[in-house]
C-alpha positions, 0 to 999 in steps of 0.5 A: 397948898404951900409946903409951910403948912405941912412941915410941922406936926399938928396932932400927936397921940402917944399910947393913948388908952380909954377904959370904961368900967361897967358896974357889976351885979349881985354876984358879978364883979365890975367889968372893964371895957378897953375901948382904945388900947394904946394908939399912937400916931402923928398928923402933919399940919394941913393933912387929912388922916382917915380913921376907918374900921367897923362899928365898935372898933374905937374910932369914935372914942378916939375922936372924942378924946382928941376933941376933949369930950372924953378924958384918956385913961392914960397916954399923951395928947399934943396939939400944935406941939403943946401937951394937953392937960385934959383933966377937969378944970385944966383945959385952957380956952385957947386949946379948946378953940384950936380943936373943933368937931363936926358930928354925923347927924347935923340936925341933932347937933343944932338947937332947933329953937335957935336961928342959924345966926344965933347958932353960929354966933354963940361960940363967939358970944361965949368965948370972946368979947366981940360986939354983936355987929361983928359977930353977925358979920362973921356969921354971914361971912362963914355962911358964904364960905360954906355955900349959903347966904345972908338970907339963911341967917334968920331961919331955923334948922328944920327949914334946911336940907340935910346937906345944908344943915351939915354945911351949917355945922361945918360953919359953926365949927369954923367960927373960932378959927380952929387949927384941927377939925375932927369929922365924925362920919360927917357925910354918912347920913347924906345922899351920894350926890350931897356927899360929893358936894360936902366933901368938895367943900371940906377940901376947899376949906382945908386949902383956904384955911390950912386946916388939919382933918381927922376924918372918922369913917367906915366908907372906904370910897369916901376915905379914898377920896379925901385922905392923905393917910389912913389908920385902920382900927380893930378892937381898939387897936391901930392895926395898920397905918400908912399913906392912902396909896400904900394902904389901899394898894398893898394892905399889910394886915389881914383885917384890912384886907378883909375890910377892903374885900367886903366893900363893894366896888363902885366902878361901872363894870363892878356894878354891871357884874353884880346886876348880872349875877343877881339876874342869873340867880333870880332866873335860876 
């Protein structure tokens, strides 16, 4: 990847917060949930930031704010150097096109009544005046980019495997030529062998299109493979941030060390040791 892709900040988050108000009862006051508590970071163009943490730590809420699904309670969001006005009716179409999201469950994010060609062409039909023939060509081109073919154009989502559906979801996210892709647990629902294929695909697409990724995950083995930088979240706060090698080799925060210690190692010797311990416990 050329240096020109990494010399500019693509995403900057400044003290962003998100609160949710829960209604009170007859004798109970309203309750405020502080889901994200003042997170700040910068992400350079063409790089991958992995945001990790346990369920409920605020990482998916942060992803929803970065992709304009949820409006921040306070703080600033800058995309490609431009401050984003996320208030209803103020978000520009150009800004929407710069940022796309891929969700965890590809089947849930695809309309089961739409053929794949229509799924891919829909963003272009809504946001551009591109003729139908060009939209079809673009969809077939993107199918090829994600490892599928023109024979898949007229099929329905239920006719594909989970890995294929996630490839389709990735293709749809790329139809508008975004600059920033937010991937919210994109491989956690897939088998291990399929996970590797999709991760390799994401790496290839990043190199080809100069994409910037925010990768949400709880799987540290996946994070170690794909991330350039890692941010660890705990109860709505970013408790650790650094390069992948810095965070994995010398975690500073106690929660990060606990998180890493609780993750089973996947190397062959660790697996053999766990099997041996299990056998010994069973024999006893």
